[in-house]
C-alpha positions, 0 to 999 in steps of 0.5 A: 429782668430787674434782679430785685424784682425777680426770684432766681428761678424766674430770672433763669426762665426769662434769661438770655441763656434759656431764650437762646436754648429755646430758639435753638430747639425750635430751629432744630425742629424746623430743620428736622421737618425740612429734612423729612420733607426733602428740603435739606439733604440727609447728609447735611441734616446729619452734619448739622444735627451732629454739630447741634448735639455737640453745642448742646453737650458743651453747654449751649450758646453763651449770650 
């Protein structure tokens, strides 16, 4: 996004950091669904969810 043509609010919405956060949320929801369907073991899902929560609490992904 070209800075001089965008407001700071719009730049944040369309920025890389927000894009990765949204992708992470989508993938987390997909994994939750797979765990519910039995495609991922509950133990693996708990470990993955724990790691994802830590990543999000630490500020997410830094592009």
